[in-house]
MARBAKOL-550935 format. One line per field, with one value per residue (C-alpha): chain; residue number from 1; x, z, y. Coordinates in steps of 0.02 Angstrom, whole numbers, padded with zeros to 5 digits. Layout:
% MARBAKOL-550935
lumtor	c(A  ...)
lumro	c(NUM  ...)
east	c(X  ...)
up	c(Z  ...)
north	c(Y  ...)
***
This chain:
% MARBAKOL-550935
lumtor	c(A  A  A  A  A  A  A  A  A  A  A  A  A  A  A  A  A  A  A  A  A  A  A  A  A  A  A  A  A  A  A  A  A  A  A  A  A  A  A  A  A  A  A  A  A  A  A  A  A  A  A  A  A  A  A  A  A  A  A  A  A  A  A  A  A  A  A  A  A  A  A  A  A  A  A  A  A  A  A  A  A  A  A  A  A  A  A  A  A  A  A  A  A  A  A  A  A  A  A  A  A  A  A  A  A  A  A  A  A  A  A  A  A  A  A  A  A  A  A  A  A  A  A  A  A  A  A  A  A  A  A  A  A  A  A  A  A  A  A  A  A  A  A  A  A  A  A  A  A  A  A  A  A  A  A  A  A  A  A  A  A  A  A  A  A  A  A  A  A  A  A  A  A  A  A  A  A  A  A  A  A  A  A  A  A  A  A  A  A  A  A  A  A  A  A  A  A  A  A  A  A  A  A  A  A  A  A  A  A  A  A  A  A  A  A  A  A  A  A  A  A  A  A  A  A  A  A  A  A  A  A  A  A  A  A  A  A  A  A  A  A  A  A  A  A  A  A  A  A  A  A  A  A  A  A  A  A  A  A  A  A  A  A  A  A  A  A  A  A  A  A  A  A  A  A  A  A  A  A  A  A  A  A  A  A  A  A  A  A  A  A  A  A  A  A  A  A  A  A  A  A  A  A  A  A  A  A  A  A  A  A  A  A  A  A  A  A  A  A  A  A  A  A  A  A  A  A  A  A  A  A  A  A  A  A  A  A  A  A  A  A  A  A  A  A  A  A  A  A  A  A  A  A  A  A  A  A  A  A  A  A  A  A  A  A  A  A  A  A  A  A  A  A  A  A  A  A  A  A  A  A  A  A  A  A  A  A  A  A  A  A  A  A  A  A  A  A  A  A  A  A  A  A  A  A  A  A  A  A  A  A  A  A  A  A  A  A  A  A  A  A  A  A  A  A  A  A  A  A  A  A  A  A  A  A  A  A  A  A  A  A  A  A  A  A  A  A  A  A  A  A  A  A  A  A  A  A  A  A  A  A  A  A  A  A  A  A  A  A  A  A  A  A  A  A  A  A  A  A  A  A  A  A  A  A  A  A  A  A  A  A  A  A  A  A  A  A  A  A  A  A  A  A  A  A  A  A  A  A  A  A  A  A  A  A  A  A  A  A  A  A  A  A  A  A  A  A  A  A  A  A  A  A  A  A  A  A  A  A  A  A  A  A  A  A  A  A  A  A  A  A  A  A  A  A  A  A  A  A  A)
lumro	c(1  2  3  4  5  6  7  8  9  10  11  12  13  14  15  16  17  18  19  20  21  22  23  24  25  26  27  28  29  30  31  32  33  34  35  36  37  38  39  40  41  42  43  44  45  46  47  48  49  50  51  52  53  54  55  56  57  58  59  60  61  62  63  64  65  66  67  68  69  70  71  72  73  74  75  76  77  78  79  80  81  82  83  84  85  86  87  88  89  90  91  92  93  94  95  96  97  98  99  100  101  102  103  104  105  106  107  108  109  110  111  112  113  114  115  116  117  118  119  120  121  122  123  124  125  126  127  128  129  130  131  132  133  134  135  136  137  138  139  140  141  142  143  144  145  146  147  148  149  150  151  152  153  154  155  156  157  158  159  160  161  162  163  164  165  166  167  168  169  170  171  172  173  174  175  176  177  178  179  180  181  182  183  184  185  186  187  188  189  190  191  192  193  194  195  196  197  198  199  200  201  202  203  204  205  206  207  208  209  210  211  212  213  214  215  216  217  218  219  220  221  222  223  224  225  226  227  228  229  230  231  232  233  234  235  236  237  238  239  240  241  242  243  244  245  246  247  248  249  250  251  252  253  254  255  256  257  258  259  260  261  262  263  264  265  266  267  268  269  270  271  272  273  274  275  276  277  278  279  280  281  282  283  284  285  286  287  288  289  290  291  292  293  294  295  296  297  298  299  300  301  302  303  304  305  306  307  308  309  310  311  312  313  314  315  316  317  318  319  320  321  322  323  324  325  326  327  328  329  330  331  332  333  334  335  336  337  338  339  340  341  342  343  344  345  346  347  348  349  350  351  352  353  354  355  356  357  358  359  360  361  362  363  364  365  366  367  368  369  370  371  372  373  374  375  376  377  378  379  380  381  382  383  384  385  386  387  388  389  390  391  392  393  394  395  396  397  398  399  400  401  402  403  404  405  406  407  408  409  410  411  412  413  414  415  416  417  418  419  420  421  422  423  424  425  426  427  428  429  430  431  432  433  434  435  436  437  438  439  440  441  442  443  444  445  446  447  448  449  450  451  452  453  454  455  456  457  458  459  460  461  462  463  464  465  466  467  468  469  470  471  472  473  474  475  476  477  478  479  480  481  482  483  484  485  486  487  488  489  490  491  492  493  494  495  496  497  498  499  500  501  502  503  504  505  506  507  508  509  510  511  512  513  514  515  516  517  518  519  520  521  522  523  524  525  526  527  528  529  530  531  532  533  534  535  536  537  538  539  540  541  542  543  544  545  546  547  548  549  550  551  552  553  554  555  556  557  558  559  560)
east	c(00424  00517  00680  00595  00525  00700  00761  00630  00686  00894  00890  00846  00947  01095  01044  01044  01196  01275  01210  01274  01453  01448  01406  01525  01645  01605  01606  01797  01848  01780  01832  01995  02006  01925  02086  02234  02151  02175  02348  02421  02337  02486  02482  02475  02353  02355  02308  02160  02055  01881  01999  02080  01935  01858  02007  02012  01832  01867  02031  02004  02044  02182  02300  02452  02476  02595  02715  02659  02708  02921  02912  02817  02941  02998  03138  03213  03186  03343  03321  03124  03191  03305  03160  03057  03179  03226  03031  03013  03180  03104  02937  02992  03093  02929  02819  02941  03013  02825  02720  02633  02614  02535  02405  02328  02327  02230  02122  02103  02080  01922  01843  01966  01944  02115  02171  02088  02129  02323  02370  02298  02376  02577  02614  02515  02382  02418  02539  02452  02390  02539  02630  02479  02483  02676  02729  02638  02752  02577  02568  02554  02677  02733  02866  02960  03115  03251  03239  03197  03021  02964  02839  02728  02879  02995  03074  03157  03160  03241  03097  03062  02906  02887  02725  02667  02773  02723  02877  03025  03115  03093  02972  03040  03023  02837  02821  02879  02775  02600  02671  02684  02533  02418  02490  02470  02296  02246  02170  02039  02026  01931  01805  01756  01695  01807  02008  02116  02259  02389  02302  02361  02532  02505  02450  02572  02684  02616  02597  02781  02829  02709  02707  02536  02402  02253  02228  02098  02117  02040  02069  02162  02259  02115  02007  02144  02145  01945  01937  02065  01972  01818  01873  01970  01808  01720  01802  01851  01682  01755  01714  01875  02043  02192  02280  02421  02446  02510  02498  02403  02306  02198  02053  01911  01831  01881  02087  02070  01981  02019  02035  01993  01824  01688  01622  01663  01745  01681  01741  01929  02052  02198  02331  02513  02656  02797  02732  02715  02556  02474  02528  02422  02268  02298  02315  02155  02043  01916  01840  01983  01967  02145  02292  02354  02548  02598  02793  02828  02789  02947  03034  02917  02857  02676  02683  02535  02632  02738  02703  02744  02590  02615  02807  02736  02925  03055  02991  02981  03075  03139  03263  03242  03308  03294  03328  03211  03081  03094  03110  02939  02860  02934  02845  02669  02643  02655  02563  02430  02442  02442  02249  02184  02194  02220  02391  02401  02558  02461  02628  02536  02680  02840  02793  02930  03017  03130  03141  03059  02955  02915  02920  02890  03069  03101  03102  03103  02933  02775  02609  02431  02391  02457  02399  02481  02452  02540  02705  02635  02521  02647  02619  02450  02297  02312  02270  02302  02231  02376  02328  02307  02184  02070  02043  02018  01871  01696  01604  01534  01525  01412  01293  01286  01205  01304  01442  01576  01520  01681  01675  01745  01681  01856  01939  02064  02048  02160  02247  02306  02348  02456  02554  02552  02624  02762  02822  02817  02909  03057  03075  03133  03268  03440  03389  03276  03345  03488  03386  03374  03587  03656  03495  03519  03696  03668  03525  03594  03769  03643  03589  03751  03826  03687  03672  03862  03859  03726  03816  03970  03872  03843  03634  03516  03442  03435  03361  03313  03284  03180  03301  03225  03086  03161  03093  03175  03203  03272  03386  03354  03193  03101  02953  03001  03060  02935  02979  03153  03027  03004  03200  03209  03120  03185  03349  03265  03190  03043  02912  02755  02629  02674  02849  03015  02890  02923  03039  03024  03166  03144  03288  03357  03444  03598  03782  03823  03615  03607  03775  03657  03517  03640  03710  03558  03488  03628  03621  03454  03463  03614  03494  03364  03498  03558  03400  03377  03228  03334  03348  03347  03317  03446  03294  03166  03121  02987  02903  02891  02837  02696  02648  02651  02550  02408  02390  02375  02245  02141  02173  02102  01938  01901  01914  02037)
up	c(01475  01363  01441  01607  01526  01483  01645  01719  01587  01595  01777  01816  01661  01765  01943  01817  01761  01934  02000  01845  01852  02051  02028  01901  02040  02150  02044  02004  02167  02215  02063  02102  02306  02201  02094  02239  02360  02204  02157  02359  02341  02311  02115  02169  02179  02402  02386  02314  02429  02296  02135  02232  02294  02111  02040  02179  02133  01963  02002  01979  02064  01978  02062  01947  01896  01981  01780  01775  01967  01938  01744  01800  01775  01586  01672  01542  01606  01679  01803  01826  01900  01993  02076  02080  02188  02292  02349  02356  02481  02573  02573  02654  02790  02817  02854  02938  03084  03099  03086  03259  03230  03075  03110  03251  03146  02985  03126  03224  03036  03017  03163  03159  03019  03071  03013  02870  02825  02850  02767  02623  02632  02631  02471  02317  02271  02126  02209  02360  02349  02320  02445  02593  02523  02548  02668  02844  02979  03079  03181  03379  03504  03691  03764  03746  03834  03796  03616  03554  03541  03515  03451  03478  03377  03491  03362  03452  03330  03351  03373  03208  03212  03380  03408  03292  03390  03570  03606  03646  03800  03793  03865  03999  04047  04002  04082  04243  04216  04190  04375  04463  04377  04409  04602  04633  04568  04642  04794  04726  04546  04414  04473  04328  04339  04505  04483  04578  04661  04526  04400  04480  04455  04286  04244  04305  04214  04055  04088  04109  03980  03846  03896  03887  04015  04030  03963  03929  03945  03806  03770  03585  03488  03357  03505  03569  03383  03378  03552  03472  03298  03361  03518  03396  03278  03439  03472  03321  03255  03091  02981  02906  02945  02856  02862  02757  02591  02649  02832  02976  03105  03166  03056  03104  02921  02944  02950  02844  02662  02501  02498  02654  02713  02616  02650  02580  02691  02647  02809  02772  02628  02604  02545  02494  02662  02621  02504  02494  02393  02552  02682  02534  02566  02752  02766  02630  02697  02843  02848  02907  03099  03132  03037  03105  03093  03122  03112  03047  02866  02901  02831  02695  02645  02549  02551  02630  02782  02646  02665  02561  02501  02384  02341  02138  02096  02181  02150  02370  02405  02583  02666  02827  02842  02999  02975  02831  02917  03055  02987  02871  03060  03100  02967  02972  03145  03124  02963  03076  03205  03113  03041  03191  03173  03277  03267  03326  03329  03323  03427  03454  03354  03379  03537  03689  03528  03446  03621  03796  03733  03569  03392  03507  03595  03440  03297  03404  03356  03515  03450  03502  03531  03575  03557  03621  03637  03609  03710  03849  03920  03980  03884  03900  03759  03814  03692  03781  03714  03801  03775  03790  03920  03823  03705  03807  03863  03842  03872  03877  03989  03924  03823  03959  03827  03714  03751  03670  03730  03757  03893  03888  04011  04009  04003  04173  04206  04337  04304  04128  04237  04369  04224  04121  04304  04326  04131  04153  04318  04219  04119  04251  04306  04255  04151  04078  04021  03964  03815  03741  03750  03577  03510  03329  03335  03392  03253  03117  03138  03129  02980  02917  02947  02894  02734  02698  02758  02631  02479  02500  02520  02309  02342  02269  02472  02578  02719  02761  02947  03064  03224  03274  03121  02966  02790  02656  02483  02317  02222  02049  01972  02027  02040  02190  02324  02430  02443  02595  02693  02705  02693  02852  02942  02892  02965  03135  03116  03159  03025  03070  02924  02821  02769  02752  02735  02925  03059  03207  03341  03519  03633  03723  03583  03619  03491  03494  03479  03342  03242  03263  03149  03026  03010  02969  02841  02750  02751  02706  02559  02475  02493  02398  02269  02238  02226  02044  02126  02084  01909  01840  01636  01607  01470  01617  01745  01856  01754  01625  01770  01815  01623  01619  01759  01692  01551  01642  01747  01579  01513  01674  01670  01501  01562  01473)
north	c(06720  06634  06681  06623  06436  06432  06456  06357  06195  06214  06223  06035  05991  06086  06005  05835  05868  05913  05755  05639  05724  05677  05491  05489  05565  05456  05290  05351  05345  05191  05145  05186  05131  04945  04950  04989  04840  04745  04800  04780  04588  04476  04382  04197  04094  04124  04292  04302  04195  04192  04111  03993  03923  03921  03842  03697  03668  03630  03517  03327  03174  03063  02942  02837  02685  02565  02602  02773  02813  02781  02884  03055  03153  03042  02939  02821  02612  02597  02750  02684  02509  02569  02667  02543  02421  02553  02596  02367  02393  02549  02482  02282  02408  02493  02323  02268  02395  02481  02346  02386  02566  02572  02422  02536  02679  02602  02522  02715  02798  02706  02807  02960  03097  03172  03007  03005  03180  03173  03038  03081  03229  03181  03176  03268  03159  03087  02973  02956  02784  02690  02767  02747  02551  02550  02688  02685  02712  02768  02896  02815  02819  02766  02881  03056  03073  03206  03259  03047  02978  02806  02708  02552  02437  02527  02648  02763  02926  03102  03222  03333  03418  03481  03457  03549  03719  03664  03568  03727  03677  03488  03323  03305  03483  03482  03305  03425  03565  03467  03371  03518  03616  03470  03460  03631  03621  03455  03530  03630  03508  03517  03681  03800  03974  04047  04054  03966  04084  04048  04119  04278  04252  04215  04389  04484  04378  04407  04574  04601  04489  04551  04722  04740  04807  04673  04485  04355  04163  04038  03880  03882  04036  04003  04055  04198  04283  04248  04382  04496  04514  04537  04665  04793  04779  04818  04970  05026  05008  04941  04766  04732  04622  04629  04444  04422  04316  04146  04171  04039  04119  03955  03893  04028  04088  04255  04217  04081  04128  04023  03832  03738  03848  03826  04010  04153  04280  04434  04548  04479  04578  04455  04581  04566  04546  04685  04771  04975  04942  04865  05023  05129  05000  05026  05232  05251  05130  05177  05012  04889  04865  04774  04694  04513  04473  04318  04326  04156  04220  04314  04121  04112  04302  04273  04098  03956  03818  03736  03536  03389  03363  03525  03471  03446  03499  03600  03794  03788  03939  04019  04126  04225  04427  04478  04668  04671  04594  04693  04862  04793  04781  04969  05048  04931  04985  05165  05153  05077  05199  05333  05265  05192  05006  04901  04788  04630  04526  04314  04224  04064  04000  04088  04167  04135  04032  04170  04286  04285  04446  04363  04436  04613  04603  04518  04617  04795  04806  04842  04791  04842  04669  04479  04312  04176  03969  03810  03825  03923  03815  03701  03556  03590  03660  03860  04034  04198  04369  04514  04689  04896  04942  05008  04880  04736  04807  04725  04825  05057  05157  05275  05134  04976  04869  04848  04726  04629  04444  04316  04177  03989  03838  03799  03954  03971  03797  03754  03610  03734  03879  03771  03692  03863  03939  03828  03841  04046  03984  03905  04048  04148  04009  04026  03868  03939  04116  04025  03946  04089  04160  04128  04074  04137  04106  03908  03878  03987  03881  03724  03772  03812  03663  03545  03630  03627  03449  03434  03533  03393  03247  03325  03324  03430  03481  03658  03726  03881  03943  04061  04007  03827  03842  03753  03744  03615  03678  03574  03627  03561  03530  03358  03271  03157  03285  03213  03058  03144  03102  02907  02909  03020  02916  02755  02844  02859  03042  03091  03251  03303  03245  03410  03312  03403  03588  03610  03560  03629  03575  03610  03699  03573  03484  03489  03480  03289  03278  03372  03289  03136  03202  03293  03138  03056  03164  03171  02971  02969  03116  03016  02837  02942  02983  02828  02766  02841  02986  03146  03105  03237  03316  03419  03541  03519  03653  03693  03786  03630  03513  03645  03632  03450  03430  03546  03426  03280  03380  03429  03228  03165  03327  03230  03054  02989)
***
């Protein structure tokens, strides 16, 4: 009896012990998975979305006084006076040369929130007040021609902004495409819901270019990415999307975690680009539906889109290694295929710019889906998703109520489809094919020429490029690199609101056009140097600059 009693008492104890061991084992497994995920994140703030949002909420606003503006790096008085004189000359030039354009911009900004935002974030915010008061060139234009644009004051400027990547073939080409598209659609007009016959030709051409089975039309690249992710989740029955640190895939919340998104993206993993640890996560986690790749990141892996508003020192780096990135994409594709993960190339920006067949052709790696936008619309707004047939299907034959919905009023708009068709037909002309002949050699050579000229001029500036997409870097520590964008404008070079972070050239730039850009660029850099902005204390490093800014932030937070 006593033995039986002991056995009865021991049984639940043993079961409890076994249960506890199982719970502990499960917890350990989950802990290892979380640790693996944590290790696959990039160590920067950009790699930690929640942390970056918290840090952004802690940074107070402060603005430099007129005196501090010219002495933020501890420059001696004679250098500060040199800068003041140069700034005054530049301010006078801007107020005289860009008067009408700046006046209309100031007036429109009162009701246009986009202008308020871009105007406030052209330079690091501590310097913004004095810059906005004195160096406004405005944001309005009256005409374009060749590789130049003309503002309201009649200033003709070389376009180095590329219309955010849209302007691939040159302004005149897009004017022609829009006119041809409008003429082609004129008889039907803006009838929506049904399709203009030109849609069928666009479908056939895009299937041939992308190597995909099916496609859908949308009104922006952001919408195309949204649809790609939604379909990937629908077909894999998995919840999470992977995007790489620093990559931009539109402003939709799930693909833009961190600063800029007021809500957490709970179903998004932001992992390190070109990382073995990332491949391990993809191979072990069973909740990953898709991986998004923006091949533009090849120019600056694990870093966000470079902007002069964040140019607080000279730590911005860029560099493109085609072979290394192609090998990474190959291994990424193999890992995704082996684990049932949908691989999506976001070619909204680089599609048709790197090669006629986009990133897949350029890097020699085929994704499961690809998104296009920007230039594909022939100058009009568009987004396109191409994919394998089994991934593009929006319903289940065996479960007819379980659908994946996606529609849009203006999808396949006749005028957009007409302009797109003009663009696609242009690709198949001798002129279109010639754009891609020796493309890398041409633009790599131009970047090398620019760097040689800058080095010969003795200025601390260099460029890096992914074909016709460029980033400007600075070779000695400085707090004033962002000033270069204003000297460039004074020399007739038009940049976008992100300044020297991104220059985008259209492919119709001739050698003569580009030689003029190089001459003006070097002249601007030498003028900036002559005005003392690149004075350098040999003991100053980028790390010390950032440490000094942290001290300023702490003082501002304490109200001093």
